[in-house]
N, C-alpha and C positions, 0 to 999 in steps of 0.2 A: 308341494310340501305344505303342510299346515304349520303355521307359526305357533309355537308354544310360549305363552306369556310367563316369565319367571317371577314377576312381581308378587303374585300371591304366595309363592314359596319364600320370598324375602320376608313378607309379613309374618308367615308362620314361624320363621326362624328368629324373630326378634328377641325371644326369651333365651335363645341359645339352647344347647351349647353349639359351638362352631368347631370345625376341624382345626387342629393345631399342627405346626410343622413337624412335631415329633411323632405324629400319627395318633395322638390322643385328641382330647377335646378340651375346650375351655369356654367360659362365659365372658364375653367382652364387657367392658364398662360402657353402657349406652351413651355416656357423655362424649366418648371418643369414637364411636362407631359412625363412619361416614354415611352408611346407608340409612341411618336414622337422623343424622344431623349433617346433611351435605353442605359443603361450602358452595355458595352461589356462583363463584367465579370459575369453577372447574371446567365448564364446557369450553370456554375460550382457550383454555390451556391443554385441551386433550391432545394426546399423541396421535399423529396422522395415521398410524398403523392400526389403531383400534377398528375392529369390524363394527359396522353400524348395528345398533341395538341399544337396549337400555343401560348396559354396563360399559364403563370405559375407565381408563387410567389417564391421569393428567398430573404431572409433577409428582409422581410417586417416589418412594425411597429407592435406594440402590442396594438394598440388603440381600436381594435374590431370595426372598422367602416365598414369593407367589407360586412358583412351580413346585415347591415342596408340598403345597396343599392343592393347587388347581392346575396340574400339568396339561389337562385337556383344554384349558381355556386361557391361560396366562403365558406370556412370553416376555423376554427382556430385550431392550434395545441394546445396540452395540456402541452407543455413545457414552452413556453413563450407567447403564444397567437398570434404567427405570422400567417399570412394569406396565403392560397394556393388555387388553383383552383381544386375543386373536380369534376366539370362537365364543359366541354367546352361549350361555348355559342352555342345555337341551332337556334337562330334567331336574327334579328337586335336589338330587345328589350333587350335580355340577353347580347348581345355584349355591348350595351350602359351601362348596369348595371355594367359589369365587368370593363369597362373604368372608370365609375364613382367611383368604389371602388379603382381602381388603382390610380386615380387622388387624392384621399384622403391620400395616403400613403406618409408621409414625408421622408421615407427612400428610395423612388424610387425603391422599391423592386419587382415590377411587370415587366414582359416583355411579348412581343408578338412575339418573334423570334423563338419559338419552332420548327416551320416547317424547319428552317435551321439547327437544331440540332438533332431532332428525326430521327432515321433510322428505317427501318423495324426490324432490330435485337434488337434495344433498346426498341421498342414498344413491341415486343414479350417477351423480358426479363421482362419488367414491368408487362405485363399480367401474365407471369409465376409466378411472385412473388405477385400476387394480394391477396393471402390469408393473407399475412402479413399486407397489407393495410386494408383489410376487418376486420381482428381481431382488429386492432387498432381502427377503426371507431366504431365497435360494443362495445368495452370496453369504448370508450369515451361516447357513448350513455348511457351505464349503469351508468357511473360515473356522468355525467352532468345532466341526466334526474331527478335525485333526489337532485340536488344541491339547496342550499338556495339562490343562485344568479340567478336572472331572466335571465341574459345574457347567463349563462351557460345552463340553461334549454332550452332557445331558440336555442342555438347552437347544443344541443342534437338532435334537429329535423334535422339539417343539417347532423349530423353523421348518423342518420337513413336513410336519403335520399341517402347518399353516399353508404351505404350497399345495399340499394335497386337498385342503379345504377349499382353497381358491379354485383349483382345477376341478373339484368334485361337486360337493353339495352346497357350496356357498350361494350360488345363483338361485337355487330353489329356496334356500332360507331367506334370502333378500327379497324375493318375489312375495313370499308369505309375509315378511315384515312390511313391505310396501302396502299390502292389503290391510294389515293391522293398523298402520298409520292412517290410511285413508278411511277405513270403515270402523275402527276402534273395536274390532272383534276378529277372531281368527276366521279364515275362509273355511267353508264347508268342504269336507273331503270330495275331491273331484271337481270343485268349483274353479271357475276361471280366476287366474291371478294376473296382476298387472305385469307388464313387460319391463325389463330393465333397460 
């Protein structure tokens, strides 16, 4: 799998507009957009469930807005409802969706500087502990899929998607990401990728 770098799409989106929870769009105030003014302490506060990659949630709000904009990428924890990135963006549309989710966060809890923090050893360590993340997501699905709250039932679908991602294409993505971290470029199609 070839790694797709979403950061150029972030730069292209700086002028907005970004997706909004109501299905429309809006232009965020650059003074408050975490992707242009990231807080330097976010990495140490990141949620352990974030998939390795450039984007992550750390101390986000609990308003449950992220999945309204980025359901293919964002999920909520079951402690406080904080948001984290369970699938890194795979194209410009998903990147815009993650940006839109992040821009809704009044706690400025999202960041895009993961490439500067993840190392091959940390990525392999996360992958080695994936059973913990998978079990958490499977338990969340079991719990929320029968909830009386419609938001929890919807988020259960995200938990199922996370389990499917772990069981499916996540290993290929992470191998491509390891190559990106080591070589600072995507692998050529059919090229050898590092092992997890």
